[in-house]
N, C-alpha and C positions, 0 to 999 in steps of 0.2 A: 533167572542167573544168566542164560544167554542174553536176553535183552540188556542186562548189566553191562556185560561186557562188551558187547555192541556199543552201548550207549557210551562208555568210557573211551574206546578207540574214537568213535566219532568227535567227542568233546576236544580230545588231543589233537585231532587233525583242525577242528575249526578254531580253535584257541589261538592259532598263528593267523588267523585270516580276519580281515575286517568285516566281511559278511561273506554269506552264501555264495558259493561260485563254482565255475568249471572254466579252466582253460581251454581254448580252441585255435586262437591265433596270435599266441604269443611267440615273437621271433627273437632271436640271439645272434649274435657273433662271439667265436671263441677261436681260439688259436694257441699257439705257442711261439715264443720269442726266444731266437737262439743267434749265437755269434758266427763269424766264418767257420769255426771247429765244430760246430755243431752242438755246442753246449748251450745251456740253457742260460736265458739272463733275466735276474730277477729284478722287480722294482723299475720296469720300463714303464714307462706312462704312453697309453696307448688312447688315442682320441679317435672316435668315429664321428663323422659329419655326414647329415642328410643332404645330399646335393641339391634337393628339390627347395626345402625349407630352411636350410642353414644350421637346424638344431643339431648339437653336438654333445657327446656325451664322455665322459673320461674314466680310466680305471688304471690300474696298476699290476703287472705281471705278478705272480706270487714267486715263493721259493723256487718253483719247480719251471718257472718263464710261462707258466699256462694263465691266460686270462679269458674272462668271459665278459661281456656287455650284453646286459638284460633288457628286456621288453621292450624291441626297437619296433618301429612303424615299418610296414612295407615300404620299400623303395629302394634307391641305388646309393651307398655309402662310400665315401674316401677314408680310408685308415693311416693315420699319422702316428709315428712311433718314435719316440726321443728318447734316449738315456745318454748321459756321458760316457765319452770315449768312442762313441759311434755316430756315424751320419744318420741324420733324421730319415726314416724310411716313410714313402708316401706311396700307398696302395689304392689306385682308383677303379671306381666302376665296380665293385663289389656289390651284387646284386641279394637283396635279402627277401626271399618270397615270402609268401603268406605261408605262415607255420614252419618257416625254414629256420635251420641252424646251421648256417656254413662255417668250417671250420677254415680259418684263413692264416697260415703260418706266416710268419715276419722274420726274416733273415736278414740280419745287420750287418753293415760293413764297418771296417773300423775307420775313423776319421773325427772331424769335428761335428759338433751338433748344428754349425751353421752351415754345413754342406748338406746336401740331399740326395737321394737317390727315388726315383720315382717309377714304379713299374705299374703295368695295367693287369688287373684282376683277368685271369682265365675267364672266357664266357660260360664255361662248363665246370661246375662245380662239384666233386666227387664226395659225397656224404661218409664223412670219415668218423660222425660222432653219434648217428643214429640209425637203429635196424629197421626205421620204418620204409615201407614201399609206397609210392606213390608219384604223381606227376603234377608240373606247374604249365600253366598258359599264360602268358602275359596278356593285357589289354590290345597291345599292337596285334599281336598274333589271333585274339579272339575276334578283331574286327578285320582281320583281311583273309583268313581262313574260311571256306565256305560253309557256315552253318546255315542250314536251309531252315529258314523262320527266324534267325537270330533268337535260339531259344539257348540261354546259357547252359543248360542240364546236358545239351548235346557234347559238349566239352568233355564229358566223362567217357564217352565212347571212343576218344581217340586214344585212350589207355588201355595197356593190354589186361588181359582177365576181365573184359566187360562184355556181356553179351547185351542185344537189344531186342526186344519183342515188337517194335514198329518198323516198317519198311523204308519209311523216311522220317528224317529230322522234323520235316514240317508238322509231323503228327504229335509231336511233342507239345506244339503251340495247341494246348487243349482247350478245352470248353469249360472246365473248371480251373482256369490258368494253367501255367507250366507244369507239364505232366511230370512227376519226379518218380514214376514207377514203372517206367518202360526198358529199366536196365538192372542186370544182375551185375554185382560186381563180387567176383571171389566164388561163385556159386552160392551165394547168399540170397535169399529172396528179395524181390525187387522192389519191397515195400519197405526195406530195413536200411535203407540210407539217410544217414543225417545231413542236412542242408543248412549252412549258417552263412549268415552275412554279416560281415565284422564280429563274428562272434555271436550273433544273434540268432535264435532258431527261425528257419523259413519254412518249416514242414508242417501240413495239417496232419497232427500226431493220430486223428481218428479217421483220416478219408483215405488211407492207403497211399499216401505219399505225395499228394498235390503241393505246390509250392504257394504261399501266401502271395509273393510277389515274382516277378521274372525280370530278374535284374538285367538290363540293357549292357549288351559287350561294350559299348561305348561309355557305360560307367564304371565298369569292373577294371579294377588295377591288376587284379591277379586273380586266376581260378587255380585250386589245388585239392588233388584229390588223396586222400591218405588212405590206401585200399587195404594194408594188413599190418600186423605188429605195431599197435598202436602203443603210444607211451600212457600212463595213467590220467594223463589229462583229457583224453578223449572219452566220452560217453554219450549217453541219451539214449542211444539204440546200439544195434549188433553190427550192422552194416558199414558201408564205407562212409569217411566222413567227407564231404564236400565243403570247404571254405572259400569263400568269397570274400575279397578285399576289394572295397569302394574307392574309388580314387578320392585324393585329396588335393587341396590348391597348394599351391607353392608361392615362392618369391615374385614369380612373373607370372602374366596371365595367360593361360592357354585355353583353347575351346575347339568346337568342331561344329558342324552342321552337315546333315546328309539326308538323302532320300535312297530307297530301295523301291523299285517299281517293277512288277509284274503286269503282264497282259495276256489274256489267252490268244489273241492273234500271233503271238510269236512261241505259241507252246504246241508241242506236238499232240497227236492224238492218244487217248489212255488205251489201256488194255480193253480187249473184248474178250467176254468169257463165251464160253462155247454155249451156254444157253441162251444167248441171243441170236443164235441161228444166223439167219441171212439179213436181220436188221442191219441198217445201214450203221456205218461208225459215226458217233455223234462227241463233239469236243464239247465239255461243259463250261461255261462263261468262267473267266477268273480276271477278276481285277484286287490287287494288292498294291498297298502302298505303307511303306514303313520311314518315317521320318521323325528327326528330332534334333536336338542340339546337346551340347554339353558346355559348360564355362567354369574356369576357375582360376584362383588367384589370392592375393593379398587382400585383406580389409585394413585399409588405413586412411588415416588425415593427414595429407603432407604438413609435416612440421610440428605435430600435434601427437598424434598417436599412430604407433606401429612404424616408425620413421625408417626403420632399417627393414620393413616387411619381413620380419622374422618370428612375429606374434600370433597374428590372428587369421585365419584361412578359411577361404568357401570353394566348394565345389557343387553345382548345381546342374540339373539335367532334366529334359522332358523327352518322351518318345510316344509316338501314336501308331500304332497298326491297326489299317483298315482293311480287313479282306471282305470280298464280295466273289463266293465261288460256290459251285455246287459239285458233288460227287457222282460219277454215273455208276449208279446202284442196279443191282439185278434181284428179284426177287423170285423163288420158285412157286408158282401160283396155280390154284384151280383154274381149268378153262370153263366157259359157259358151257361147252359140249360134254364136258365130264358132269356138270352139275344136272344138265337136262336128261341126259342118260340114267343117272341115279334118281332122278324123280320117276322117270317114266317105267324103270324097271324095278323099285322097291319101294316099301314104305316110306312116306313122307309127311310132314306134319307142317300145319303152318309155320309154328315157331322154327322148324328144322329149316324150312324154305326161306324163313327171313333171316336166319343167322347166315345161311350161305349168299344171301344177297348182301350182307354187310361185310363179305369178306373181299379182298382184292381179286381181280380176275384179269385173264389174256386169253386169247383165242391160242397163243403160242405155247401157253403154260409157263413163259417168262414174261414178268411184268419189268421192263426197263425204265428208269426214272432219274432224275437229277436230285439226291438230296441236298437239302440246303445247308450251307456251311459258313454263313454269314457271322463275323466273327470281329469284333472291335474291342481293341485293348490300348490303354493308355498308361503311361507311369510319370510320377511326379516324384523327384529326389533332391533332396538338400542334404549337405554334411559342412560342418563347421570345426575347425581344429583350433584350439587356444593353448598356445603355450605359455601358461601364466606366469610362470618362471622355472629356472633350470631344475626346479625338483617336482613341479606340477604341470601336467598336461590334462586338458579337457577335451572331450571329442562328442559331438553329436551328431545323428543322424535321422532323416524323417525320410521312408520310401512308401509310396501309395500308387497301388494299382487301381485300375477300373476295368471290369470285363463284360460285356454285353454281348451275348450271342442267342442263336437259337437252339432251345433244346430239344433232345430228341428227334431228329430230322428223319431219323428211317422208322417213325411210329406213326400212327395215324392221329394222335394229339400231340402238337409242338406248341411250344410258350416261348417266353421271353426268359432267358436267365440272366441276373446281373450279379455281379462277385465284386463288390469293393474289398481290397486286400491291403495290409499295411505291415510293415516292422518298423519300429524306432526304438532307439536307444542312446543312453548318455553313459561315457565310459570317462574314468578319473585314473589316471597314472601318477602315482607318487612314489619319487626315489627318495628313499630314507639316506642310502648313501650308495657308492659304486657296487656295494655287493649285496642291495636288499633293494628290491622293487615292488610294490604291489600294484595292482590293477583293479578296479572295481566297474563293474557295468550292472546298469539297470535298463531293464527292457520292456517292451509292449507289442504285442504282435497278435495277428490274425486275420479273419474274414467274416463276411457275412455272405451268404448263398440264398437269394431267393429266387426261387422257381416257379412263382405264381402268377406272373405277369402276362397278361394277353393270351389266354389258354385259347386255342382253336383247332381246327381240323386242318392237316397239312394238305395244303394245295395241289401238292404233285400227285395225290391222289384221287381227287376231284371226288371224294365220297364224303358224306355227312357222317358225324359223330356221333349224331343224337337216336338214341333207340326208337322214339316215335317215327321218325323218317323212315324205317324200316318196318314199322308194325311188329315190333318187338315188345310185345303185351303181357309175356309170361312174368309171373311174379317173382323177384328175387328174394334172396334171404333177409336181407336188410336194409334194401331200398335206399342206399347211400349215395348213387351216382345216377345219373340219367344218360350216361354215355355208353356206346355198345360195348359189349364185354369183349375181352381177349380171346380170341380163336385160333388155336392152334391144331391144325391137320398133320397126322404123323407123315413125317416125309417132305412137307412143303416148308416154305418160309412166309406163310401171310404176316404181315407187320403188325408189332405189338400194339396194345392200347393201354396207355398208363394215365389214367384222368387225372392223376395230382403225383408230382415228385416232392421230395423233402424240401425244407427249408432250413438255415441253420445259420447260428452266430456264434462264432468262437473267438475267444480272448484267451493269450496267455501271457501273465505277468511272471518277469522272471529277475532274480539277481544273481550276480556271480562276483567272484574274488578269486584272485590268483596272486599268491605272494611267492617271489623267486628269491632265491638266497643262494651266494656263492660261498662255499666252506672249503677252504682249501682247493682240492682238484676234484671237489663235489658241486655240482649245479642242483640244488634241491627247488623244488616246487612243491606247494603245496595249496588247496582251495577247494571250495565248496561251490555248489550249484544248486539253486532253488527256483521252483517255478511252481505257479498255481495256473491251470487250465479251467476255462469256463465253456462248456458249449450245449447250447439249446438247438436241439435238432427235432423235427418232425419225423415221422415214422409211418408215412400213409401205407396201408395193406391194399390188396387188390380189391378197392371199393367197388369196381364196375362187374366184378366176376370173370373168371378166367376158366373156358372150357379147354378141354384137350380131346378130339375126336380120332378113333383110329382110323378112319377114310371119309371118303366122300358120302357114302352110305350112311354113315352113321351120323354126318353131320345133317344131310337131309331130314332125316327121320329123329334130329333131335337128341340122338342117344350118346351121351358122352362117356369117356373112360375116366375124365378126372374132372373135378370142380373144385375152386376154391373162390372164397368170398368174405371181404372184409366189412367191418360195420363203422368204423369212425377213425378220425385222423389225431392220435395223441402226441405228445412231447415229451421228449427225454430231456432233462435239464442237468447234463451231465457235468460233475467235478472231478478234479484229482490233483492232488500235489505230489512233487517229487523232489527229493533229495538226493544230490550226489555229492561225495567228498574224496578226496585222493591224496597221495603223497607219491612223489617221483623223484629218482635220485638218477642223473647223469653222470657218472662217475668216470673221471678220465684217469684210468689205472696206470696207463704209461702213453708215452708219445704214440705207440700205434694201436693202443686198446681203449676201447672206451665200453663200457658197461652200462645198458639202461635197466633199471630195476623201479617197480611200481605197483601200488595198489591202489583198486578202486571199491569203493563202497556204493552200491544203488540202493536206495529206498524209494520203493515203488508201490504205494497203496493201490488196490484196484481201482478203477473207475468206478463213481456212483451216482445216482439221480437224487439229488437231496429230497424230492419230494417221497422219496420210496417207492416209486410207481414203475419197478421193474421187478418182473415175476419169473422166476426160475422154477424148474422142474428138478427133485431131487429124489432120485430113486429109493433111497434108505426112508423117505417120509411117506412113500405110496403104500397104502394098507390093501391087501386084496381082498380081504375080507369085505371091503366096502367099495369094490370096484363097480363101474356102471354095466349096467346091461345095455347091449346095443342090439338092435334089430337085425335079425338077417334077412330080412323082407325089404326094408329101406334104408338103413343105415342111420335109424335115428334112436338116441337115448331113450329107452323105455322106464328105465330105473336108474338112478343117481343118489345113492345114499350121501354121497360125499362129491358135491361138485367140483371140487377144488383139491382133490385128492392128489398128493404129491407135490403139490407147489408151496413155495415159500417166498414171503417177501423180506426184504432187507430191514434192519432196524426194529424197534418195537411200537412203531404206529405211525398214523398220519399226522403231522402237526397242525396247527390252525393255517399257518402258512401253506402248506401243501394243499390244504382244502382248496385253494385258490385254483390249484391245477388239476386235481382228482374229482371226478363227479361225484355229487352226493349218492348215487346209487350205488357207488363203490365203497365210499368211506363210512358210509352209515351200514353197510351189509355185515352182520356178525359174522358169517362165514368168512368173508376177508379177512376181519378183524384176527381171526383166529391164524390167519398164516404167518402173523408175525412171529418170529423165534428169537430174536435178538441177534439174528445174523449181521456180520459188517455189510456197511454201506455196497459193495461192490457183490456180497454175497460170498465170494471166497476171501480166505484170510489173506493178510500181508505176509510176504515170505522176506524174511529178514536175513536168511543166509546167503546174500547175494554178493560176496566179496569177488573180485575180478582182478586177478593177479597179471601181471605184465612184465616181462623179462626178454631183453634182446642185446645184442652185442654188435659191434662193429670192428674189426680189425684190418688195420693198415697192411697189406701182405710186404709191401716193398719199402714201408718207413718214407717214401716220397709223396704219399696223397694221389696215387695213381691208379691202384689197384685195391679194393677193399673187399674182404668177406664179411657179408652180415647175415644174420639170422635173428628170429625172434619169435615169441610165443605170446598170445595175448587171450584172455578170456573175456565176455562181454555178456550182457544181459540186455533185453529189451523189454518194453511195456507191451503188454497183450493189445492188438489193435482196436481200439473204442468200437469199433462196429460189432463186437460180440454182444455189447450191452444195448446199444442203441435202439435194436429191433424188440428188446424185452419190454417196452412198453406199449407195443402192439399186438398182444396176445391177452388170452383171460388170465385175470378177471378184469383189466383196464379196457379190453377189446377183444371182441367176439372176431375170431378167424374160423371160419368153417371149411373143412377139405373133406370133399368126398373122393376116395382113392380107389372105388370102383365105379362100374358102369351105373349109369342113372339117365333119367329123361328130364330134359329140361322144363318142361311142362309140368313136371312134379316137384320142381322147386317150392312154389308156392306153398304147396301142401306141406312141406317139411319146415316152412319159415317158424311155425308157432310152436315146433318141437325143438327139445333140447339136440345139440348135434356135438357130435365128436371136434374138439379143438386141436388146431395144429399149434404147437410151441415150436417156434422158429429159431428161440435164440434162449438157448441155457448154458449153464456152464458146471464142467465139474467141480466139486467141493475143492479138490486140490489143486485147480489150475494153478498154473504158476509161471512166473516169465521165463521166455525160452533163453536158453544159454548157448553161446555159439563158441566154438575155438578157434582159432586163425594162426596159422603158423607158417612159417617161409624160412628158406636158407639161400643166398645168393651171393654172387659176385657183381660188381661194379668196376669198370675200368675204362681209365682216359685213354682214348685212341689217340686223339691229337687234342692241342688245346682247346680246342672248340667243339670235340666231338667226345660223346660217352657211350659205352655199351654195357647193358646190364642183361642178366640173366639170372634169373630165380625159379625155384621150386617154390610153389603158394598151394597152400590147403587149407580147408576148414571143415568141420564137422558139428553136427548137434544132434542128440538123442531125446530131446523133450520139445521140439516144435509144436506149436498148435497145430489141430486140424478140427473137422466139424463131424461128428458121426450121428447117425440115426438111432437112437437106442430103441426105438420102438418097431423095429424090421424083426422078422422072425428067420430062422435058418432058411438057407435055399432048399426049394422041394416042398414047403410046408403047405403051400396051396395046393399042390397036386395029390398031397397025402390028406388033405382034410376038406370034406365036402362043404361047399358054399363058400370057402374062404376066398376065393377069387371073385365072387359075386359082391361080398360084401367085407372088405378088408378090414374095416376098422371094428369089426364083430371080434375079429381072431386075434387083435393085437396084444402085446403082452401087457401094456398098460392101457388097459380099456376105459373107454371115455375121451381118449385121446387119436388124432391121426400120428402126423409124423411128429416127434419129439428129437430135436437137434441140439447135440450137446457139445460145446467148445471144450475141448481136451487136448492134454500134451500127450507125446509119443510118437511123432512123426520124426524118423530120421532121415538125415541129409548127410552127404560128404562129397567133397570136391577137392580133386588134386589137378595140378596143372604145372606145364613147363611155360614161363613168360620170358619174352627177350624184347628188349627195346634199344634201338640205338637212334640217338639224336645228336645232330649237327646245328650249332648255332652260327651263321654267318657274323662276321665282325661289323660288317656295313648293314646289318638288318636281313632278316629273312632266316627261316630254319628248315631242316628237313626231319622229321620223326618217322621211323618204321617201327612198328610193334606185330609180334606174332604171339599167339597164344595157343597151344596145344592143351585141351583138358577134358575133364569130363565131371558132370554134375549128377549126382543120382540123388532120388529123395522118394520118401513115401506120401508127400503132399507139397505141390509147389506153391501155395497160398495158405494164409493163415486159418481160410474157412475151405479148405479142400474136403471134398466129400468122397470118400470110398464107395466103391459099388459095393463093398461087402463090409460094413460096419465091425463085423465080427473078426475080420481077417486085414488089417491094415496091411501088413506085409505083402498082400498080393497086388498092392499097387505101387510096389518099388520099381523104380523105373529112372528113366531120365527126366531130368526136371522138364517144366514147359518152356524153360530159358535156354536149354542145354545147347551151346553150339561149340563141339568140339573142338572144331580148328577155325581161327579167326586171324585176319591179315589187315592191318589198317595202315595206310600212310599217308601222311598229311604234311604239305610242306607250301612255303613262301618263299620263293626263290625272285630276288631282283636281278634281272639280265646283268651280267657283270660289263655294263659299259656304259657311261655318260649318264649316269645316276643323279649326280646333283651339279649340274653344269648351267652357266649363265650364257654361253654363246647361244644364239638362235639356232642354229642349226643342229646343234647338240641336244637343246633342250626340246627339239622338234621331234628328232630321231631316236632319242633316248629316255629314261625315266619309264622302262618297260618293265612290267613284273608279272609272273605266273606264280599261281596257288591252286592248292586243290586238295581233294580229299578222297582217297580210294579204300573201299571197303569189299573185303571178299570173305565169305564164312560159310561154314555148313549151314543148312536150312536148321529151322525150329523143329522139334519133334511134332508128329501129327498122332492124335489120341483117336483112335477107329471106335466110335460106339453106335450102339443098336439105334433106331429110331424111338422117337418120343413116343409115350402112351401103352408100352410093352410091359409085362413082368412075367418075362421067360423064367428069370430065376425062381419065380414063386416064393418071394421073401416078403411080401405083404407091400412091398415097395416098387412102383413103377418107374418107367426109364422118364416119366415126366417130372420126378423128384430127384433122381439120382439116376446120372450115366452109368449105363452097363454095357461092356466091351463085348464082341462076337466071338466066335471060334475061327481060328485061322485054319485055311484048308490045308493038309500037308502037301508039299510040292507044288506049290500054285505062287508065284512071287507076287508079293501085294503092289509091286509098281507096274503100270500100264506101259510105261515107256513110248505114251503117245501125244508128245506134246502137252496140251492143257487138260487131257486127261491123265492126271499123274498116278491114281491109284486105280487098281484093278479090283472091280467088284466081287468077280469071281473067286477071289482070294478069301472069302469070309462067308461063312454060314452062322445060322442060328444055333446057338448052343442047344443041348438036349433040354426039353423039359425039365424044369427044376435044379439047373445047374447054372454056373456063371461060365462064361467064354473064356476060351485059353489065350485069347489075344491080350499080349500085355501093355502095361500102361505107356503110351507115349514111345511105343516101341519102333515106330517108322519116322526115319527122317525125312524132313521136307527138303524142297529142291535147293541147290546152291544159289547163295546169294551174292550178287556182284555188282556193286554199284561205282561209277566213277563221277564225281563234280571236280570242275576246273572253272580256272578264272582267267581273264587277261586285264591287266590293270595298267593304265598310264598315270604316272606321276607327273605334275606340272609345279614348278616351284616360281612363283610370284617374286619372292623376297625371304631373306633369311628367317626360316621359322613359319613361313606363311607359303601354302600351296593348296592344290586341287588333286583329287583323284577321280577317274574316270575309269569305270570297271564294268566289263561284262561278265556276269557269273552263268556258269550254266549247271544245271543239275541234271545227273544223267546224260551225260554228253555225248555216249553213242546212241541212245535212246534204245538201250538194252532193257526191255521191260523184264526184269528179275522177277521169277516167280517167288511170291511170299507165302499167301494164304491160301490152304487147300480145306475143303469140306471133307471133315472125318465122321459126320453123321451119315447112315447110312439109309437108302431108300426104305420103301415099305417093306414087311418080311412076306415072304411068298409061301403058298401053301406047302412046298418042297422042302423049305428051310433057306433057301437060297433069298437074296435081297432084290428089290424092283432094280433093272437096268436104268440106264440115264434115260433113254430113248426110247420110245414104242413108235416105230417107224421115224417120222418126222416130228412127232410129239414131244417135247420136253417133259420128261417126269421127275426128276430130280437131280442135283449136283454134287452125289458124294465122288469123292476122288477128284473133282475139278479144281484148277487153280480158279478161284475165287478174287484173288486180289494181288497186286505186283509192286513193284516199285513206281514212284511216278513217272510219267512221260517227260520226255526231255524239255526242261523249263528253262526259259532264260530270264536274266533279271538284270535290268540297269541301274548302277549305282553312281552316284554323284556325290562327293564328300570335300568339304572344305574344311581345313586346319589352321590353328595360329599358335 
């Protein structure tokens, strides 16, 4: 019955549409026509004309004098109003922003139609018809504000309510393309934002927020962030919606060419960590070039086609980024003396000594090196707009990016990473009449990530990565890799060793349709959005093995505390469909009140792998009477009546096509065939009750469009991030991943390889896993201080009670090891679900809440330039800052309630582009020489990100059968001792923390310590040179971190080795560096100068 009702509602919505769709960037102009007495004027003809293309559209005011012009493209418009008995009214310069709904009142004067009155629109429009909270940045501003690395996503941080988790905008210039998960908007997780380019999805929905393409600021017409109280046409996910409009061509040709240049010769010295001791400062090499061009205009054949240049237009652009740089990096490593002393004073083995030889070492205890940061990126873009006739407009665009960089530059193993990404679409807008317009879009987007090119040793370490070169002849469990194992020593930072990273191929096919109708004083929209996603991705486990050693003595003896190893590389072939539909009514109740009402429904079947090669653990299917027997002597399985006890596979079996992906040893195994139980493809059932109501209002307090009270509430759902299922192919029965959570000997691994071993289940899902639901709400006031200045103050909040997190269901209660003889020696023998190691399950239940006061003031100058000031006072609390957050105690998630990892309570941002007010556009030689100067910049001052203090790796103080190698656990806070060292780069005080009593969790709260203040100033000086009307050049010097104040950002929260008295290891032993706990390890970039030259016409 429920499904029948839902289906009926869906069909009712979709029946009004041409195809499945979602509105994201449909703009309109509305208003009211009045006479000199203020009375409404019906039947007035209103014509809006795009000043760039000359395309116009006409409507007639209704009986209340209201009018709405639907589905306009982004741009600047003139509004002409005529009616008998009144002078013609012409309002020029009305800006229609991406997603914008400007309300433009038209006040007529008595007279003849042949007479006209012309006025210029205010440069700042007050939102009198919508409750949305957001901001807009134009192309001119985006190219003149100091974007460090020219990544369009950084524009998001100029808005109130946005915290960031990177010290520099240049860090968003990511190694997987532009990084879209370094910002939190209104307290929502960093991977929750939507990114659209001309209404087309630009987000890797299984990869945590990376974008397919990094649209160049020079190709960007406008950037808009809708942060809260959306109308129902916004969907896809629960976070902010970032919409980018690509430039279009016009009747005249316009273009630009540019280059941005950096060189280490004019860059200051970087931050020096305490661990560097007396080592001389070093400046990393830097060569960075960002160059490209844009061109746009009409496509015509003089005298034959498009004679008036108002039919067919194009815009094209190319951009290339070439980065050659390194980062000064410090690693806390073993000293040769420490290794020699351990060998001399304690037992050692040939294998242990060989493992020690494979580690990174330095006599000072700190290894400083230059991590490679080479990164090449390029972009090709074409957009075509065709005005077929007055009722039909067609637009198409193609954007293609290429990325080539060095993967894992801080790892012993590096490789070449290549990522081609694209987004392409075709849009058809059809005008039925002045009150009904339909827009349909078909799109294709995605990327391919290849991380298998030129795998080699990292030259910065000068060490081989081959086992044979160190005499590592011990037998491994599966013999799947000749590369040295990963070696972790508690309290130190030996580089990682990942012999193989994942490869990925993703494609998204989507269709949208939006129908807009004006009925009286109701502006209605209904539409739908359908997309189909395909993602093939490998999921390599730790093929070379990964050791954890408690100390150097354990290392040279070859005695580990933890060990993990995988057998082979599988591939998930994930697929999912998604359908969303909505209805939205913007109701003009009166001249002063507009009510926004909407409802959205999202159909989101879970992601599935079509070969059914994803295995999950279901506790309800585990039979304790068939539990495995695990040896308390060596951790092997001595008896296992049901090898796959508790596992379940989706579907009913392997198809013939699936057998091309799954190995014969698996699909011919009767025990595996028995795991099919008719479960849905994603194991968890589809949730249908995903209705998302939206309501808002805007009330003009004065009736003059100067002060507006607005408020709203919106509910949103988001798809569970795809990474929850991708790793499910890398576990039994498809791949063996053995995990020893207790002490053992490296030399003993070979003897265990022929015996069954407890397997780790890294990816499983609660049978009732559901799409997370977010509630957003706000109320505030927007006021026009002057014709060019607006002030906005809002309360903005959000909350959720069913966010996802990752819990370990195979842990015991705290104190179990202390109370059970032999449990700490062989933990796998005592787990609740015997036969397995760790079992991680994705589930719902994490809470979050966010409350804030947000203030923004913006001034736009009539001759160009703007100043925007924003301030946020907020608090973001949660039980899990990420979709895969792991609490220290899976039985007590509430104990991890605290500040979110992206919580920055106070944030101030100032951005400005200010042309000096003299001789800006002159032709006299001395005025040209002395004038045309401009200042611009960004200042950001914010509280530091919280620090989560945790115990060193490899311990199990809590005694819950889970060590700190698998799940971080927190220490005790010493009463009366400040956690802050207040000693420069030594930010935290190690004496403020002690080991918890055995069998207990620490009382230190999650993310309870605030990091250092963030304070960064970027600025630029620009000289504008005019050669001819519309032709000119810009010469600019940009300075990032102008005062060269290295604002502390990263602080190491991992304590050093635990001492016998319960304290933790000090940072230094005399002059010998031991660990970097509490020390500043990263700051803002040093002062960096960038030269810019730009030509435009």
